[in-house]
ZAMARGU-4260 file (C-alpha; in steps of 0.2 Angstrom, whole numbers, plus 5000, padded with zeros to 4 digits):
<rodrens>
0) 5000/5000/5000 | 5014/5012/5004 | 5023/5009/4988 | 5021/5020/4973 | 5017/5005/4962
5) 5003/5006/4949 | 4986/5004/4957 | 4982/4987/4949 | 4999/4981/4955 | 4995/4985/4972
10) 4977/4977/4971 | 4982/4960/4965 | 4999/4959/4974 | 4990/4963/4991 | 4975/4952/4986
15) 4986/4936/4984 | 4997/4942/4999 | 4982/4941/5011 | 4977/4924/5004 | 4994/4917/5007
20) 4996/4925/5024 | 4979/4918/5030 | 4984/4901/5023 | 5000/4902/5032 | 4992/4907/5049
25) 4980/4892/5048 | 4987/4879/5060 | 4975/4866/5054 | 4981/4868/5036 | 4993/4854/5030
30) 5003/4855/5015 | 4992/4850/5000 | 5003/4841/4988 | 4998/4837/4970 | 5001/4821/4961
35) 5019/4824/4955 | 5034/4821/4966 | 5046/4836/4968 | 5062/4833/4959 | 5072/4844/4971
40) 5071/4842/4989 | 5071/4861/4992 | 5058/4865/4979 | 5040/4861/4979 | 5032/4863/4962
45) 5016/4854/4964 | 5005/4861/4978 | 4991/4874/4979 | 5003/4889/4981 | 5014/4884/4967
50) 4999/4881/4955 | 4993/4899/4958 | 5010/4905/4951 | 5009/4893/4936 | 4991/4897/4932
55) 4995/4916/4934 | 5010/4916/4922 | 5000/4906/4909 | 4985/4918/4911 | 4996/4933/4909
60) 5004/4925/4893 | 4987/4921/4886 | 4981/4939/4889 | 4996/4946/4880 | 4993/4934/4865
65) 4975/4940/4865 | 4981/4957/4860 | 4991/4951/4846 | 4985/4935/4838 | 4966/4938/4834
70) 4970/4955/4825 | 4985/4947/4816 | 4974/4934/4809 | 4963/4948/4802 | 4978/4957/4795
75) 4977/4971/4808 | 4990/4978/4819 | 4991/4971/4837 | 4984/4981/4852 | 5001/4988/4857
80) 5004/5006/4863 | 5020/5007/4855 | 5012/5004/4838 | 4997/5015/4841 | 5007/5030/4847
85) 5016/5031/4830 | 5001/5033/4820 | 4992/5044/4833 | 5007/5056/4835 | 5007/5059/4816
90) 4988/5061/4816 | 4990/5073/4831 | 5003/5084/4822 | 4991/5084/4807 | 4976/5089/4817
95) 4985/5104/4824 | 4990/5110/4807 | 4973/5108/4800 | 4965/5117/4815 | 4976/5132/4812
100) 4972/5131/4793 | 4953/5131/4797 | 4955/5145/4810 | 4965/5157/4799 | 4952/5154/4785
105) 4937/5158/4797 | 4946/5172/4806 | 4951/5181/4790 | 4933/5180/4783 | 4921/5194/4781
110) 4908/5190/4795 | 4905/5180/4811 | 4897/5163/4808 | 4892/5148/4818 | 4908/5140/4811
115) 4916/5147/4827 | 4908/5134/4838 | 4914/5120/4826 | 4932/5127/4828 | 4929/5128/4847
120) 4925/5109/4847 | 4940/5105/4836 | 4951/5114/4848 | 4944/5103/4862 | 4947/5088/4852
125) 4965/5093/4849 | 4968/5094/4868 | 4960/5076/4870 | 4970/5069/4855 | 4987/5075/4862
130) 4982/5069/4880 | 4978/5051/4872 | 4995/5051/4863 | 5004/5056/4879 | 4995/5042/4888
135) 5000/5029/4875 | 5018/5035/4875 | 5019/5033/4894 | 5010/5016/4894 | 5022/5010/4880
140) 5036/5009/4893 | 5028/4992/4899 | 5031/4986/4881 | 5049/4991/4879 | 5055/4991/4898
145) 5066/5006/4894 | 5077/4996/4883 | 5081/4992/4865 | 5075/5000/4848 | 5058/5000/4854
150) 5063/5012/4868 | 5072/5023/4856 | 5056/5025/4846 | 5046/5029/4862 | 5058/5042/4867
155) 5058/5050/4850 | 5039/5051/4850 | 5039/5057/4867 | 5049/5072/4861 | 5037/5076/4848
160) 5022/5074/4860 | 5031/5086/4872 | 5032/5098/4858 | 5013/5096/4854 | 5010/5100/4873
165) 5017/5117/4871 | 5003/5121/4859 | 4990/5118/4872 | 4996/5134/4881 | 4988/5145/4868
170) 4973/5135/4863 | 4962/5145/4875 | 4968/5161/4868 | 4964/5154/4850 | 4947/5149/4856
175) 4944/5165/4864 | 4949/5175/4849 | 4938/5165/4838 | 4923/5166/4849 | 4924/5184/4854
180) 4929/5192/4838 | 4915/5203/4830 | 4923/5207/4813 | 4920/5225/4816 | 4931/5240/4816
185) 4948/5238/4808 | 4947/5219/4807 | 4945/5217/4789 | 4959/5229/4785 | 4971/5221/4797
190) 4967/5203/4792 | 4967/5206/4773 | 4985/5213/4775 | 4991/5199/4787 | 4982/5184/4780
195) 4996/5178/4768 | 5009/5180/4781 | 4999/5170/4793 | 4996/5156/4780 | 5014/5155/4776
200) 5018/5153/4795 | 5005/5140/4796 | 5011/5130/4781 | 5029/5130/4786 | 5025/5125/4804
205) 5013/5111/4798 | 5026/5105/4786 | 5040/5105/4799 | 5029/5096/4812 | 5024/5082/4800
210) 5042/5079/4795 | 5047/5078/4814 | 5033/5067/4818 | 5037/5055/4803 | 5056/5055/4807
215) 5052/5050/4825 | 5043/5034/4820 | 5059/5024/4818 | 5068/5031/4833 | 5083/5036/4823
220) 5085/5053/4815 | 5096/5051/4800 | 5107/5064/4792 | 5095/5066/4778 | 5081/5069/4790
225) 5091/5081/4800 | 5095/5090/4784 | 5077/5091/4780 | 5072/5097/4797 | 5085/5111/4796
230) 5079/5116/4779 | 5061/5116/4785 | 5066/5126/4800 | 5075/5139/4789 | 5059/5141/4779
235) 5048/5143/4796 | 5060/5156/4803 | 5059/5166/4787 | 5040/5165/4787 | 5041/5171/4806
240) 5052/5186/4801 | 5040/5191/4787 | 5025/5189/4799 | 5034/5201/4811 | 5038/5213/4798
245) 5020/5214/4792 | 5014/5216/4810 | 5026/5231/4813 | 5019/5239/4797 | 5001/5235/4802
250) 5003/5241/4820 | 5018/5254/4820 | 5011/5263/4836 | 5001/5257/4851 | 4987/5244/4848
255) 4969/5249/4849 | 4957/5239/4859 | 4948/5235/4843 | 4963/5224/4837 | 4966/5215/4853
260) 4958/5199/4847 | 4968/5200/4831 | 4984/5202/4839 | 4981/5188/4851 | 4977/5177/4837
265) 4993/5181/4828 | 5003/5179/4844 | 4995/5162/4846 | 5000/5157/4829 | 5018/5163/4831
270) 5019/5154/4848 | 5014/5138/4840 | 5027/5140/4826 | 5041/5144/4838 | 5036/5129/4849
275) 5037/5118/4833 | 5054/5126/4829 | 5060/5122/4847 | 5055/5104/4847 | 5062/5101/4830
280) 5079/5107/4836 | 5078/5096/4851 | 5073/5081/4840 | 5088/5084/4828 | 5101/5086/4842
285) 5095/5074/4855 | 5102/5056/4856 | 5088/5044/4861 | 5099/5032/4871 | 5088/5018/4880
290) 5093/5012/4897 | 5102/4996/4902 | 5094/4983/4912 | 5103/4989/4928 | 5097/5007/4925
295) 5079/5001/4922 | 5079/4991/4938 | 5087/5005/4948 | 5075/5018/4941 | 5060/5007/4945
300) 5065/5003/4962 | 5068/5022/4965 | 5051/5027/4958 | 5042/5014/4969 | 5051/5014/4985
305) 5061/5030/4987 | 5056/5038/5004 | 5052/5055/4996 | 5039/5046/4986 | 5031/5034/4998
310) 5031/5047/5013 | 5021/5060/5003 | 5007/5066/5014 | 4992/5062/5003 | 5000/5045/4998
315) 5003/5040/5016 | 4985/5045/5020 | 4979/5034/5006 | 4989/5019/5012 | 4983/5022/5030
320) 4965/5024/5025 | 4965/5007/5016 | 4976/4998/5028 | 4965/5000/5043 | 4949/4992/5035
325) 4959/4978/5027 | 4968/4974/5044 | 4951/4974/5053 | 4944/4962/5041 | 4959/4951/5042
330) 4958/4950/5061 | 4939/4946/5059 | 4942/4932/5047 | 4956/4925/5058 | 4946/4925/5074
335) 4927/4923/5070 | 4919/4906/5068 | 4901/4902/5066 | 4886/4910/5057 | 4892/4916/5040
340) 4910/4916/5045 | 4923/4902/5044 | 4938/4903/5054 | 4954/4908/5044 | 4943/4914/5030
345) 4952/4926/5018 | 4937/4932/5009 | 4934/4949/5018 | 4952/4955/5017 | 4954/4949/5000
350) 4939/4958/4994 | 4944/4975/5001 | 4962/4973/4994 | 4954/4973/4977 | 4943/4988/4982
355) 4956/5000/4988 | 4951/5018/4986 | 4963/5031/4980 | 4953/5046/4984 | 4946/5050/5002
360) 4927/5053/5003 | 4921/5042/4989 | 4904/5046/4983 | 4890/5036/4989 | 4885/5031/4971
365) 4903/5024/4969 | 4901/5014/4985 | 4884/5008/4979 | 4891/5002/4962 | 4905/4994/4972
370) 4892/4984/4983 | 4881/4980/4968 | 4896/4974/4957 | 4903/4963/4970 | 4886/4956/4975
375) 4881/4952/4957 | 4899/4945/4954 | 4895/4932/4968 | 4877/4929/4965 | 4875/4928/4946
380) 4887/4913/4945 | 4876/4904/4957 | 4861/4906/4945 | 4871/4901/4930 | 4879/4886/4939
385) 4861/4880/4944 | 4857/4879/4926 | 4873/4870/4921 | 4868/4857/4935 | 4854/4851/4924
390) 4867/4844/4911 | 4877/4828/4915 | 4895/4831/4921 | 4908/4826/4909 | 4897/4826/4894
395) 4902/4836/4878 | 4887/4847/4879 | 4891/4852/4897 | 4909/4857/4891 | 4901/4867/4877
400) 4888/4875/4888 | 4900/4880/4902 | 4912/4887/4889 | 4898/4897/4881 | 4892/4903/4898
405) 4909/4909/4904 | 4912/4918/4887 | 4896/4927/4887 | 4897/4932/4905 | 4915/4939/4904
410) 4913/4946/4886 | 4897/4955/4891 | 4904/4962/4907 | 4920/4968/4898 | 4910/4976/4884
415) 4900/4986/4897 | 4916/4991/4905 | 4924/4998/4889 | 4908/5006/4883 | 4898/5013/4898
420) 4904/5028/4908 | 4891/5025/4922 | 4892/5006/4924 | 4910/5002/4919 | 4916/5000/4937
425) 4902/4989/4942 | 4905/4978/4926 | 4923/4975/4929 | 4919/4970/4947 | 4906/4958/4941
430) 4918/4950/4929 | 4932/4949/4941 | 4923/4942/4956 | 4911/4931/4945 | 4923/4922/4934
435) 4931/4911/4947 | 4914/4903/4954 | 4910/4899/4936 | 4926/4888/4935 | 4922/4876/4949
440) 4923/4858/4945 | 4907/4848/4941 | 4903/4839/4958 | 4891/4826/4962 | 4883/4836/4976
445) 4883/4855/4975 | 4875/4858/4992 | 4891/4862/5000 | 4897/4873/4986 | 4881/4883/4986
450) 4882/4885/5005 | 4900/4892/5003 | 4895/4904/4990 | 4881/4911/5000 | 4892/4913/5015
455) 4905/4922/5004 | 4891/4934/4999 | 4888/4938/5018 | 4906/4940/5021 | 4908/4952/5006
460) 4894/4962/5012 | 4901/4964/5029 | 4918/4969/5023 | 4911/4983/5012 | 4900/4989/5026
465) 4916/4990/5037 | 4925/4999/5024 | 4911/5012/5022 | 4910/5014/5041 | 4928/5016/5044
470) 4931/5027/5029 | 4917/5039/5036 | 4924/5038/5053 | 4941/5043/5047 | 4934/5059/5040
475) 4929/5072/5052 | 4922/5082/5038 | 4908/5078/5026 | 4911/5078/5007 | 4903/5096/5006
480) 4915/5103/5018 | 4929/5094/5009 | 4924/5101/4992 | 4923/5119/4999 | 4941/5117/5006
485) 4948/5111/4990 | 4940/5126/4981 | 4947/5138/4994 | 4964/5132/4989 | 4961/5136/4971
490) 4955/5153/4974 | 4969/5157/4986 | 4982/5151/4973 | 4973/5161/4959 | 4973/5177/4969
495) 4991/5175/4974 | 4996/5173/4956 | 4988/5189/4950 | 4996/5198/4965 | 5013/5191/4959
500) 5009/5199/4942 | 5007/5216/4950 | 5023/5213/4960 | 5032/5209/4944 | 5037/5192/4950
505) 5037/5180/4935 | 5043/5165/4945 | 5029/5167/4957 | 5016/5168/4943 | 5023/5152/4936
510) 5022/5143/4953 | 5004/5149/4955 | 4999/5142/4938 | 5006/5125/4943 | 4998/5125/4960
515) 4981/5131/4953 | 4981/5117/4940 | 4984/5104/4954 | 4971/5111/4966 | 4958/5112/4952
520) 4960/5094/4948 | 4957/5089/4966 | 4942/5101/4968 | 4934/5092/4952 | 4937/5075/4959
525) 4927/5079/4975 | 4912/5086/4965 | 4903/5069/4964 | 4904/5066/4982 | 4897/5083/4986
530) 4882/5081/4974 | 4866/5080/4985 | 4858/5068/4973 | 4871/5055/4978 | 4867/5057/4997
535) 4859/5042/5005 | 4847/5052/5015 | 4845/5071/5017 | 4849/5079/5033 | 4842/5095/5041
540) 4853/5106/5031 | 4848/5113/5014 | 4855/5104/4999 | 4873/5108/4994 | 4874/5120/4979
545) 4882/5108/4968 | 4877/5118/4952 | 4886/5133/4959 | 4901/5123/4963 | 4903/5115/4946
550) 4900/5132/4937 | 4913/5140/4948 | 4926/5126/4944 | 4922/5129/4925 | 4925/5148/4927
555) 4940/5146/4937 | 4947/5135/4923 | 4945/5149/4911 | 4953/5161/4923 | 4968/5149/4925
560) 4969/5148/4906 | 4970/5167/4906 | 4984/5167/4918 | 4993/5154/4907 | 4992/5166/4892
565) 4997/5180/4904 | 5013/5171/4909 | 5016/5166/4891 | 5015/5184/4885 | 5026/5190/4899
570) 5040/5177/4897 | 5055/5182/4886 | 5055/5167/4874 | 5069/5174/4863 | 5081/5168/4876
575) 5089/5151/4876 | 5075/5143/4886 | 5067/5128/4878 | 5048/5130/4876 | 5044/5113/4884
580) 5052/5119/4900 | 5038/5131/4905 | 5042/5133/4924 | 5060/5137/4922 | 5068/5146/4937
585) 5079/5156/4925 | 5065/5163/4915 | 5064/5182/4914 | 5052/5196/4908 | 5057/5212/4900
590) 5039/5219/4899 | 5033/5216/4917 | 5041/5231/4924 | 5035/5242/4910 | 5017/5236/4911
595) 5016/5237/4930 | 5023/5255/4930 | 5008/5262/4920 | 4993/5269/4929 | 4981/5260/4918
600) 4989/5243/4923 | 4989/5247/4941 | 4971/5251/4940 | 4967/5235/4930 | 4976/5224/4943
605) 4967/5233/4957 | 4951/5229/4950 | 4955/5211/4947 | 4963/5208/4964 | 4949/5217/4973
610) 4936/5207/4963 | 4944/5191/4966 | 4945/5193/4985 | 4927/5199/4986 | 4920/5186/4973
615) 4930/5171/4980 | 4925/5176/4998 | 4907/5177/4993 | 4908/5161/4984 | 4914/5151/4999
620) 4901/5160/5010 | 4886/5155/4998 | 4893/5137/4997 | 4894/5135/5016 | 4876/5143/5018
625) 4866/5128/5023 | 4849/5136/5027 | 4835/5142/5016 | 4837/5160/5022 | 4845/5175/5015
630) 4864/5175/5016 | 4868/5188/5029 | 4886/5193/5026 | 4893/5210/5022 | 4903/5202/5008
635) 4887/5200/4998 | 4884/5219/4998 | 4902/5222/4993 | 4901/5210/4979 | 4885/5219/4972
640) 4894/5236/4973 | 4910/5230/4965 | 4901/5221/4951 | 4900/5238/4942 | 4919/5241/4942
645) 4921/5226/4930 | 4915/5236/4915 | 4928/5248/4907 | 4921/5262/4897 | 4925/5261/4879
650) 4935/5277/4877 | 4945/5272/4893 | 4948/5255/4886 | 4955/5262/4869 | 4966/5273/4879
655) 4972/5260/4890 | 4977/5248/4876 | 4986/5262/4866 | 4995/5269/4881 | 5001/5252/4887
660) 5007/5246/4871 | 5014/5262/4863 | 5029/5262/4876 | 5034/5244/4872 | 5046/5243/4858
665) 5045/5232/4843 | 5058/5219/4841 | 5070/5221/4826 | 5062/5212/4811 | 5071/5199/4802
670) 5077/5188/4816 | 5065/5174/4814 | 5057/5174/4831 | 5041/5181/4826 | 5028/5189/4838
675) 5034/5179/4853 | 5049/5191/4855 | 5039/5207/4850 | 5036/5217/4866 | 5022/5227/4857
680) 5012/5211/4853 | 5016/5202/4870 | 5009/5218/4879 | 4993/5217/4869 | 4991/5199/4873
685) 4994/5202/4892 | 4982/5216/4893 | 4969/5206/4883 | 4971/5191/4895 | 4968/5203/4910
690) 4953/5209/4902 | 4946/5192/4899 | 4949/5188/4918 | 4938/5203/4922 | 4925/5197/4911
695) 4925/5180/4919 | 4925/5187/4936 | 4909/5197/4931 | 4901/5181/4926 | 4905/5173/4942
700) 4898/5188/4952 | 4882/5186/4943 | 4881/5168/4946 | 4885/5169/4965 | 4871/5183/4967
705) 4859/5172/4958 | 4860/5159/4971 | 4855/5170/4985 | 4837/5168/4981 | 4830/5172/4998
710) 4837/5189/4999 | 4826/5204/4997 | 4826/5212/4980
</rodrens>
């Protein structure tokens, strides 16, 4: 439990461990030998314990063959991550290029249309595709074990995927530009002038990405491929320089608010192109050397057992939270005898070993699915076996019927597991706990077998109830309180990040981005447990406002994306930093000081920080409000008064953009870094990100006020 092994490794390792341990502790148990004599006096190879290892190895071997042979017979590639990641990495590279092609075509059009929603969907799919390829690359390690030619290929594809990940930083900015652009003002003039340069950058970056993705598929970057990568890189740098030249001509002075979306769009394109250039350079220079056996073993031991990993606070709580109910059930199985219990029974601890919970405060519906899955996994085989008893033992019909029963039972459960979002967990429990009872030998009298099965159902029920009771007892806080506390961590980190911006602390902003991302994931995980619809019975308190909670998380995700764009725009990317190393302690910013010294920026930061402190405090107050009465807190009045400060008058907004960007110099054109090194463009993107944050705060204010339905209007 305390190891950092994969969860399935912990489950099955611990499951068999408690079985063997209880078998060892049983004083009435004698060594159950098989028919074959041991050929070595010190090695027993034919007894119950040894047969477990033999059958396990055979089962694992067959399961691996099942991913290869059936598809090979149909002329299709086997289900191996190291094969799928090759095609999918190339497809992901193509999808990013195609997305930018479609986006430029729409953005440089003549009017707003519903196509923007289609592009928004494509942007989300790009994020999903890159995440899937990243998962395949990580899982492919188990097929290469960090060695040989397969590992070289995996490392090369990993470098390509890391390059794709850099694109995700500006995907929110791209989506925001497409959705918010109204095609008014100087949009047509700017885009008609810039379109050809944007297309040139998109084509060059797409070509370079495709070449890199294809070159990585064999794990070796040849001299010819390096030469092609360098040639494509040269074309891209030239296109970037031309894009920057065109931008300098289009915006020689300060940017107007009217062109903020257009500049953000161009910056996102240039950032993607620069990211492609960086990982192409890394791919051509990096030597993909796989590990030796010794290195692989040492790395695995360190990752699994190093004290700094196993004594992490959250992981140690996970181990303790699961160890206590398993230990209690083990002691009950060791001592209890009578009723549904048999002395030295491993059923209860073995069941809980397979039902360990990674997250504290599991939702009641997850626990109900757990109970239902285990119960059906124990009960359905009894019904199926009762039908098989009608067929004579040892007959061919009995063999065919039992094979068909097992095939349909396991196949149906697996199909539900892979296809259903709601019932997948229950289905895998049914298959896992139900397959063993279906494999019992055909006996002359099955009364004892049925009695044993019904006892097991009782023991399993008791074990799960013990787990639920102890898990609840170990938590002094309910799921609602836990959810609000997780959300408080998110809001505190977000506020701190924007304060760091006003203090010109780039490193503090980067740390805040990392912390907010982790806290948001934790807050999202507890949402199901806090949902009042999943409560077993309602108490005296009013239902938890789960709608507000989920909506707040969605809006906080958007504010986090704004902060990522803000950090991206403020960072000096024309240094020697590699793009994939986002949180680099040596990163610097040449525009933070200039931006924050301006009165307009000070006023904008003050509005954001004041709005965050008021909104976030009100959010926590409303979520904690557990009665059907008005929320009596002065922060609600403050929030209503501060909501009017989110709107910036049009004339003041134009002046703010012009004054803030007019003092930022343009980078000398022709150096190939594009808009990522241009202070003028970066300043515009930074101001737009802050303005988007204000808009999201305004929406959150409205949403919070709408929940106080008992207040006087």
